[in-house]
C-alpha positions as CSV (number, residue, x, y, z in Angstrom):
1,X,3.4,5.6,15.6
2,X,0.5,3.3,14.8
3,X,-0.1,0.0,16.6
4,X,1.6,-1.9,13.8
5,X,4.4,-4.2,15.0
6,X,3.4,-3.8,18.7
7,X,2.3,-6.3,21.2
8,X,3.6,-9.8,22.0
9,X,2.5,-11.6,18.9
10,X,4.8,-12.6,16.0
11,X,3.9,-10.4,13.1
12,X,3.6,-12.1,9.7
13,X,4.1,-9.8,6.7
14,X,3.3,-11.4,3.4
15,X,5.1,-10.1,0.3
16,X,3.1,-9.4,-2.8
17,X,5.5,-9.9,-5.7
18,X,4.2,-7.7,-8.5
19,X,4.5,-8.8,-12.1
20,X,6.8,-6.7,-14.2
21,X,5.6,-3.1,-14.3
22,X,5.5,-0.6,-17.2
23,X,9.0,0.3,-18.5
24,X,10.7,-2.9,-17.2
25,X,12.2,-5.3,-19.7
26,X,9.7,-8.1,-19.0
27,X,6.6,-5.8,-18.9
28,X,3.7,-7.7,-20.5
29,X,1.7,-4.7,-21.6
30,X,-1.4,-5.3,-19.4
31,X,-1.7,-3.4,-16.2
32,X,-5.0,-5.0,-15.4
33,X,-3.2,-8.4,-15.3
34,X,-0.7,-7.0,-12.8
35,X,-3.5,-5.8,-10.6
36,X,-5.4,-9.1,-10.8
37,X,-2.3,-11.1,-9.9
38,X,-1.5,-8.8,-6.9
39,X,-5.1,-8.8,-5.6
40,X,-5.3,-12.6,-5.8
41,X,-2.1,-13.0,-3.8
42,X,-3.2,-10.4,-1.2
43,X,-6.5,-12.2,-0.7
44,X,-4.7,-15.5,-0.2
45,X,-2.5,-13.9,2.5
46,X,-5.5,-12.4,4.2
47,X,-7.4,-15.7,4.2
48,X,-4.4,-17.6,5.4
49,X,-3.9,-15.4,8.4
50,X,-1.1,-12.9,7.5
51,X,-1.0,-9.7,9.5
52,X,0.1,-7.3,6.8
53,X,1.2,-7.0,3.2
54,X,4.5,-5.8,1.6
55,X,3.9,-4.6,-2.0
56,X,7.1,-5.0,-3.9
57,X,8.1,-4.4,-7.6
58,X,10.0,-7.7,-7.4
59,X,10.0,-8.6,-11.1
60,X,11.3,-5.2,-12.4
61,X,14.8,-6.6,-12.8
62,X,17.3,-5.3,-13.5
63,X,16.9,-2.7,-10.7
64,X,18.3,0.8,-10.5
65,X,20.4,2.0,-7.6
66,X,18.6,5.4,-7.8
67,X,15.0,6.6,-8.1
68,X,12.5,4.5,-10.1
69,X,10.5,6.0,-12.9
70,X,7.2,7.7,-12.5
71,X,5.3,4.9,-14.2
72,X,6.5,2.4,-11.5
73,X,5.2,4.6,-8.7
74,X,1.9,5.1,-10.5
75,X,1.5,1.4,-11.1
76,X,2.3,0.5,-7.5
77,X,-0.3,3.1,-6.3
78,X,-2.9,1.6,-8.6
79,X,-2.2,-1.9,-7.3
80,X,-2.3,-0.7,-3.7
81,X,-5.7,0.9,-4.3
82,X,-7.1,-2.3,-5.6
83,X,-5.7,-4.3,-2.7
84,X,-7.1,-1.8,-0.2
85,X,-10.6,-2.5,-1.8
86,X,-10.1,-6.3,-1.5
87,X,-8.6,-6.8,2.0
88,X,-8.4,-5.0,5.3
89,X,-4.8,-5.8,6.2
90,X,-2.2,-3.0,6.8
91,X,0.1,-2.6,3.8
92,X,3.5,-1.2,3.1
93,X,5.9,-0.8,0.2
94,X,9.4,-1.9,-0.8
95,X,10.4,0.1,-3.9
96,X,13.4,-1.8,-5.3
97,X,16.2,-1.5,-5.3
98,X,16.2,1.3,-2.7
99,X,13.9,4.1,-3.6
100,X,12.8,5.1,-0.1
101,X,11.4,8.4,-1.2
102,X,9.0,6.7,-3.5
103,X,8.1,4.4,-0.7
104,X,7.3,7.3,1.5
105,X,5.2,8.9,-1.2
106,X,3.2,5.7,-1.7
107,X,2.6,5.4,2.0
108,X,1.3,9.0,2.0
109,X,-0.9,8.5,-1.0
110,X,-2.2,5.0,-0.3
111,X,-2.4,4.9,3.5
112,X,0.6,2.7,3.9
113,X,1.6,1.7,7.4
114,X,5.3,1.2,6.6
115,X,8.0,1.1,4.0
116,X,10.9,-1.3,3.8
117,X,14.3,0.3,3.0
118,X,17.0,-2.1,1.8
119,X,19.9,0.4,2.6
120,X,18.9,2.9,5.2
121,X,22.3,3.5,6.8
122,X,25.8,2.8,5.6
123,X,27.0,1.7,2.1
124,X,26.5,-1.7,0.5
125,X,28.1,-3.2,-2.6
126,X,25.3,-4.7,-4.7
127,X,24.7,-6.0,-8.2
128,X,23.5,-2.4,-9.0
129,X,26.8,-0.9,-7.8
130,X,27.3,1.0,-4.6
131,X,24.1,2.0,-2.7
132,X,24.3,4.6,0.0
133,X,21.7,4.9,2.7
134,X,20.0,8.2,3.1
135,X,18.2,8.1,6.4
136,X,18.5,12.0,6.6
137,X,16.3,12.5,3.6
138,X,14.0,9.5,4.2
139,X,13.0,10.6,7.7
140,X,12.6,14.2,6.9
141,X,10.4,13.4,3.9
142,X,8.3,11.1,6.1
143,X,7.9,13.8,8.7
144,X,6.4,16.0,6.1
145,X,4.2,13.5,4.3
146,X,3.2,10.5,6.6
147,X,4.8,10.6,10.1
148,X,2.9,7.5,11.2
149,X,4.5,5.3,8.6
150,X,7.2,3.1,10.0
151,X,10.6,2.5,8.5
152,X,11.6,-1.2,8.4
153,X,15.3,-1.1,7.6
154,X,17.5,-4.0,6.4
155,X,20.7,-4.6,8.2
156,X,23.3,-5.7,5.7
157,X,20.6,-6.5,3.1
158,X,20.6,-9.6,0.9
159,X,22.2,-9.6,-2.5
160,X,24.9,-7.3,-1.1
161,X,27.9,-7.0,1.0
162,X,28.9,-4.2,3.4
163,X,31.6,-1.8,2.2
164,X,34.5,-1.9,4.6
165,X,33.5,-5.0,6.5
166,X,31.4,-3.4,9.2
167,X,30.3,-6.0,11.8
168,X,26.6,-6.8,11.7
169,X,26.2,-5.6,15.4
170,X,27.6,-2.2,14.6
171,X,25.5,-1.9,11.4
172,X,22.4,-2.8,13.4
173,X,23.1,-0.2,16.2
174,X,23.8,2.5,13.6
175,X,20.6,1.7,11.7
176,X,18.6,1.8,14.9
177,X,20.2,4.6,16.9
178,X,21.6,6.9,14.3
179,X,19.3,6.1,11.4
180,X,16.3,6.0,13.7
181,X,14.7,3.0,12.0
182,X,11.5,1.7,13.6
183,X,12.4,-1.9,13.0
184,X,15.4,-4.0,11.8
185,X,15.4,-6.7,9.2
186,X,17.9,-9.5,9.0
187,X,18.1,-11.7,5.9
188,X,20.1,-14.4,4.2
189,X,22.4,-13.8,1.3
190,X,19.6,-13.8,-1.3
191,X,15.9,-14.2,-2.1
192,X,14.6,-17.4,-0.5
193,X,17.9,-18.0,1.3
194,X,17.4,-18.7,5.0
195,X,18.7,-16.2,7.5
196,X,21.7,-17.1,9.6
197,X,20.5,-17.8,13.1
198,X,23.8,-16.5,14.5
199,X,23.3,-13.2,12.7
200,X,19.9,-12.9,14.4
201,X,21.4,-13.7,17.8
202,X,24.1,-11.1,17.3
203,X,21.7,-8.4,16.2
204,X,19.3,-9.2,19.1
205,X,22.2,-9.0,21.6
206,X,23.3,-5.6,20.2
207,X,19.8,-4.2,20.0
208,X,17.8,-5.9,22.8
209,X,14.8,-3.5,22.6
210,X,14.5,-3.3,18.8
211,X,11.7,-4.7,16.7
212,X,13.4,-7.4,14.7
213,X,12.1,-9.2,11.6
214,X,13.4,-12.1,9.5
215,X,13.7,-11.0,5.9
216,X,14.2,-14.1,3.8
217,X,14.1,-17.8,3.6
218,X,11.4,-18.4,6.2
219,X,9.5,-21.7,6.1
220,X,7.3,-23.7,8.4
221,X,10.2,-26.1,8.8
222,X,12.9,-23.7,9.8
223,X,11.2,-20.9,11.7
224,X,11.1,-22.4,15.1
225,X,14.6,-21.7,16.3
226,X,14.3,-18.0,15.4
227,X,11.1,-17.3,17.3
228,X,12.7,-16.5,20.7
229,X,14.7,-13.7,19.1
230,X,12.4,-12.0,16.6
231,X,9.1,-10.1,16.5
232,X,8.0,-11.5,13.2
233,X,8.9,-12.3,9.6
234,X,8.6,-11.0,6.0
235,X,7.8,-14.0,3.8
236,X,7.0,-14.5,0.2
237,X,8.9,-17.2,-1.8
238,X,8.1,-20.2,0.4
239,X,4.4,-19.5,0.3
240,X,3.9,-19.9,-3.4
241,X,2.2,-23.0,-4.7
242,X,4.7,-25.9,-4.7
243,X,7.3,-23.4,-3.4
244,X,7.9,-22.1,-6.9
245,X,8.5,-18.3,-7.1
246,X,6.3,-17.6,-10.2
247,X,3.3,-19.5,-8.8
248,X,0.4,-17.9,-6.9
249,X,0.4,-17.7,-3.2
250,X,-1.0,-20.9,-1.6
251,X,-3.4,-20.1,1.2
252,X,-2.7,-23.4,2.9
253,X,1.0,-22.6,3.1
254,X,0.1,-19.2,4.5
255,X,-2.1,-20.7,7.2
256,X,0.6,-23.2,8.2
257,X,3.2,-20.5,8.6
258,X,0.8,-18.3,10.5
259,X,0.2,-21.1,13.0
260,X,3.9,-21.8,13.2
261,X,4.8,-18.2,14.0
262,X,2.6,-18.2,17.0
263,X,4.2,-21.1,18.8
264,X,4.7,-20.2,22.5
265,X,8.5,-19.8,22.5
266,X,9.8,-17.0,24.6
267,X,13.2,-15.4,25.0
268,X,13.7,-13.8,28.4
269,X,16.0,-11.1,26.8
270,X,13.2,-10.1,24.4
271,X,10.7,-7.6,25.7
272,X,7.2,-9.0,25.7
273,X,5.7,-5.7,24.4
274,X,7.3,-3.2,22.1
């Protein structure tokens, strides 16, 4: 694996929310505008001190529970190439709702350091219906195409509930030990909703040596209590101008969160280096 998500710092992954892509109901008909919007936000993250970027087809609602269309993958690759030319940060992909195979392909073609997989292990009941994890296929495809790319896997992902009521500790262990995820993500119930601190504590206790990231609702004001338990955060919504989702990323908000994430708060149960 690469040096991504290693060391004793708190990693800050900024989410680049792409405008609607070709084929989605809200597609505006101008791919150049999508690219410009994404590059502008990526530059703001870089200038503000983020460590990496998550490129995500966030505005392609409604999402499919299966594979996305070829034009989505092609568009995300075009955006990634433009971002690569503009900033030097590591980048990865989250192909919504759960197209891990496309994420692996994008990592292979665009030099991605990681992919986020919403349902890597187990089964979740979502607004797209039932989504089943397929760690078997994802990891074998990664082995063939881009073995250095890391799998960042959600544990009981937002906008979903686990089928069968699996405790979050068991889901985390299964995702890590049986699904062989490289890092775990714990989120709130939806986009912009703060993660439950007790959920984070429980996952950390169940998986003391895991790389653990916050996946939603992180702000300068609320991040402090989480710092002893996590290795970083994936953040997007709270970093937009005036905190409004459709606005551009505000470099001042990024800088403030980058500073807050590096407060010297230590948890003796959390390994200093991973």
